[in-house]
N, C-alpha and C positions, 0 to 999 in steps of 0.2 A: 493624540490620535482619538477619534471617535468612535465608539461601538455601543450599540445597543443590543437587550438581550435578544437572542435569536438572530441577529445580523450579522453580516460577515464584517469582517475587521477593515475599517478604511482610515488610513493615514491622511489626515488633512493639514496640508502646508498652506503658505501664504504667498505664494509668488504667482504674477501673471504669466499668461501663457505665450511663448513665441510663436503666434499664430496670427493668419490673417484676420483683417476686422471683418463684420459682417457684409461688406459689400461684395465679397468676392462670391458670394452665393448668385450674384446675379448670373453669372457665367453660367450656370447649369438651369437656373429656373426660367430665364427668357426663352431657353431653347425647349422647356417642356412645356410651359404655356404659351401655345405658339399664337395666340392671338392678344397678346399682353404687350406693354411696355413698361419698362423699369427706369423711372427717373429719380436720380440721386441730387440731392440738393447738398452740395458741397464745395470745398475749396480745390486750388490747383493741385495740391498734394492729393486729394481722391481722384482727381482727372489723371495724374501722372501714375498712381498706382493701377489703375483699371486699365491705362493704356498699357502698361508694361504686362498686368497680370492676365488679360483678357485680349490684348492685342493681336492675337493669332485669329481672332473671330471678326476681324474687321473686315474681311471680304464677302461675309455672308450679309453684309448690311445689317447689322446687329440691332435688336430692339432694345438698346437701352443708352441712356445717356446722363449728362451731368449739367445741370444748371448751376453754374459757377457763382461764388459768393465772392466780390471783390472787397478790396479796402473800402470803398464809399459805401458799401452795402451794410456796414456795421453801425452806421448813423440812423438806418431806417428802421420804421417799426418792425415790418414784416416783409418778406422778399415778394415780389411780384412776379408771378410763373405764367399769367393769361396767355402772354405772345408764346412763350415755351410751348405751352400745351396746344394752343391752334396749330403751331408748326408740327409738331408731333401727330397730330391727328390727321392733318393734311398728308403727311408723308407715309405715315404708317396705318393708318384707320383702325388702332387697336380697340378691341373690346373691352379693356380695363387698363388702368394705369397704375402702377404700384409707385408710391412716393416715398422712397428711403431717407431715413435721416442719417445724418454722418457726424461726427464730433464737433466740430466748430459750430454748425448752427445749434446745436443742442446745448452747448456753453453759452451760447447767446441767448438761450431760452425762446428759441423761435417754437411757436405753437403748431407744431407738424399735424397735429389732428383737427385743428380748427381750419389750418390751411388746405388739407386735403377735402376737408368737407364743403368749403367754399368753392373749390374747383371743380367738384363732383358734379356729374349731371346724370339723370336718369339712362342718357343713352350709353355714357362713358363713364360709370364710377371711378373715382381716384380713391385708392385705399391707401391709408397710412402704415408704413412698415418700420418700425424702430430697428434699426441696423448698425448703429454706433459701435466702433470698436472699443469706446470705453466702457460699455456694457456686456456686448454679445460677443461671443466666438463665431466665427464666419458661418458654421452649419448652424448655428442657433437662429441666424437670421432666416432660413429656411422655415424654421420655427415659427417666426414671426409673418412669414408670408403667408402660411396655411392658416395661420391665426386670424390674418386679416380676411381670409375667403370664407371662414365659418358662416358667417350671416347670409352670404350668399349661396350657401348650399341650401335646396329645399328640404322640407321638412317631411322625413318619411314617416307614415301612419303607423301606430301600433299594430302590434301583429305582422308586420312585413319585416321579417329576420333575413338578414343579409349581412355580407361582410364587407368592409370598406376598409382597403389597405390606404394605410399613412405612409406617405414619403414620396419624394420624387425620383422616379427611375425612368430609364429610358423605354421607348415605346416597345420594344422586343422584349424586354424583361418582364414587363407589365403583361403583355400578352401571355408569357411563359406562366407567370402567377396565377393569371385567371384560369388558363386552360387547367392548371393542375387543381385548383380550388374546384371547377367544375365537375372535374373526373373524381373527385372524392365525394361528388354529390352536395357541394358547400355554394349556395346562391352568392354571386357576387354583386354588390351593388355599386362598385365602382373605386376610383382611387382619388385621394385627396393629396395632391392635386390631378385633375384630368388634362387631357392635352389642348383643351379649350375651355374658355372661362364659361362660357354657356353650357357646359356638360358637366358640372361639378356635382357630385354624387348627394342624393337624399340621404339625410342622416337623422335618425329617431330613436325611439326609446327602445327598439329592438334590433338595433344595429350594432353588430359587433366591430369594433375597430381592431386593427391588426397592424399595429406600427411595423414597417419595415426597415427603419431607419432608428438608430438609437438615441435620436437628440430632439425627438418631438412631444416631451411630455406637455410643455403648455399647450399644444393643440389638443391633445387627449383628454387634458383635464377640463377644458373650455367645453367640448363636447359631450362629455360626461354630466356638467354642471347644467348645461343649457338646453341640452337635447335628451338626457337621461341614456346616452349610449353607454355601453360598457367596453371596456378596455381589455384585450388579449394581454395577459401577465404571461411571456414565454421568452424562451431564447429567440435572437434574432435569426432570421434564415441565412445566416453566413456559414459555408462548410457543411459536410455532411452530417454531423451531429446536430447543430442549431436548425438546420432544414428539417430534419426529421421531427425533431421535438416541437418546432413551430406548426407543421401540418398536423401532427398527432394531436396537439393542445387546442387548436384550431377547430378541427373536427369534432372534438369533444364539445365543444361548445354549442354545437348544431345536432348533439345526441349521435355523432357517427363516431363508431370505434375502429380504429386503423392501426395496424400494426407494421411500420415502414422500417423494421430493423434491415430486412433484406436489401431494401432500396439504399439504405445509409451504408451497409457493407459493400454493395456494388460501387458505390461512389467514392468509398475509401480505396477501393481497388483500383479504381480509374486512376487515382494519383498516387499510388504507391511510389513511384519514382521520386515525387516530390517530398512526400513525407518520409522517404528512407533518408534523403538528405537534410531534413528538418529534425530528426531524431537526435534527442541529446544536445542540439544546438542552443546555446544561451542567447536569448534575444529580449531585448531592451525597449519598452513602449513609452518614449516620453509623449508629453500632453500636445493635441494638436486638434483632429477633427471631431472627437467625441465619439469616434468609431472605436475606441482602443478597447474596451472592454470584451466586446465580441469577437474582435481581432485576436487579441490575447487568450481568450476560450478555446478558440479553435486551433492557436499556436500550441495551447496545453493538451489537447486531445490528439493534434498531431504527433505527439511524443516530444516537443520543444519545452526547454527549461524556461519559463518566463521569469526573467530576473525581476522585473518591475513593469507593471501595467498601470500607468497614471493617465490622467483624464483630467479637462479644464473644469467640469463639474460633473457631479454623479448624483443623478436621482435614486436614491436606494430604493424607492416602491419601483418605479420604471424599468430599473435594472438588475431586479431582486433575483431572477433566476441567474444572470449573468454573473451576479457576485457569488451566488451559491457554486457555480461551476467552478469559480477562480478560487475556490477555498485553497489555500496555502501558498498563493501568490500574492506577493506585496502589491495592494492597489493602494493608489496614492491619489487625492484629488486636490487640485490646484498646487502642483508640485512645485518647491523651490529649484530652479533649473540650475543654480549653483551647487546646491548638494547632489543634484543628479549627476553633474559634469565630475565631481569628486568620486563618486559611486562607480560611474562607467569608467573612468580611469584605473580604480582599483580593481574591477570585477571583470574587465575586459570583455565584454559579451561578444558572441559571434556577430551579431547583427543588432544595428540601432534603428528603429523606426522613428523616424523623426521628420520635423517640419521642414519646408525648402530652405527656412532661414538659418537653420542650425545645421544643415546636412553636410555642407562643403566644409567647415570646420572639422568636423568628424572624420569625414574621408580624408583630409589632411594628416590628421593624426593616425591613419592607418585602419580605421574601422570600416567594416561593410555596413553600406547605409542603406534602406529604403526610404522614399519620400513618401510620406504618409497622405498627401495629396492625391496621389494615384489610385488610392481605394475609394476616393470619391468620384473617380472618372470612369471606371472599368465596370463592365457587368459583372457583378461578385454574388448576386443574390440568387438563393434556391438552388435546385438541382443543376440547372444549366448554368449557374455561376461559380460552381465547385471547382472546376479545372482553371478559370481565371484566375479565383482567389489564391489558390496552390502556388501558381506559378508567378503571382506577383511577390511572394515571400522567398521562392527560389531563384528569382532572375539575378539578383545581385550576387549569390552565391555561385551560380552558373559563370556569371560574367567574371567574378574574380578569378574563379578557377582556369580560365582561358587568356588572363594577362599574362603576358611575359614578366621576367624579372626586370625590374627597373635597371636601365642600361645607361650607367654615369656617363660613358664615353659618347652615346649617341647626343646627349643633351648638353654636356658641357666639353666637349672636346671638338673643336672644328665648326659646328653647327650654330654654337651659340658663344662667339668669342668674347663678348660683352661681358659674360658671366665669370671669366678668368679674373 
């Protein structure tokens, strides 16, 4: 166990996470930055993964692709991507191309940074994004994308105080966050990322960085060091409790005192049916998306018993307020999945929040399961996301209540004679 004076208790274990690699971030990042193209240098395994994980987006002529490394390429010094880039530019005319690394080329010691610099032009920058599953959880690759964008954000002059929200959310959620800030009297400098490469926000010494995703610590640190910006350390805007604290803390950075307790109370009232179902339920969160701490905090505030809240990596400074709010909950970093299996079998939680790769075995053993990936894809931020967030947790409980009892006769007698 690791514990420092005044800090929350974190149990640190030694296991890899059952999670997608960083390439999965392409699925939402290419849709957010609409004039971009994401090029992955990888193997047939990478192509197979993206085809299966992101195949549903194929009809939208997606702006991502894979430059395949074949066996013959193993003897070459560096891959040649000039023709690939020429084809991408002709077909998509992107304003920026992100070059993502994957496991095999990194093992081969491909110089991705040098490769990106050689391919880059003033008209179409090529930015290197480390995304190998050997190093990065899939949400951390979004952090890598934003990290690569930092040099392309204009410098805001001193004295120009504004907030820049860190994290990719859909345009409707971004509009809601912007409108809420302006209603409170907070000047909005923009979002990182914006929906276009040429609209990235200006960031300078009087910029307040407001992270809205809990896995973007590297980008925040880079902007603090290079631009002198200040990061807001608050709860993340998930649920009525987190949203109230987030906006009150952010307003305070601008010398504005607001009391949003009535707004929070109204938001809890809006989801009373959901919280009534969650009260007293035992919930176990396995590590996957790195959103587990704020999700666990929301569940605790809603009256659920959080048996364990584990995450792939926990930056204690970045998540300090979430850790404080989780006092009394078992928080685990890099959990040992085999130990978790034994605990889950023994403690029999009412719900397990887990990855797509481990969900079906839990269901097969009779557990109610929520796919953690769904929290990545749904609008759950701020006041407008409260209902969606609560519904994500109660939908598997609702579904289980409506399922009929398992009828052995239907499945094993007459319909499936081969099972006799």
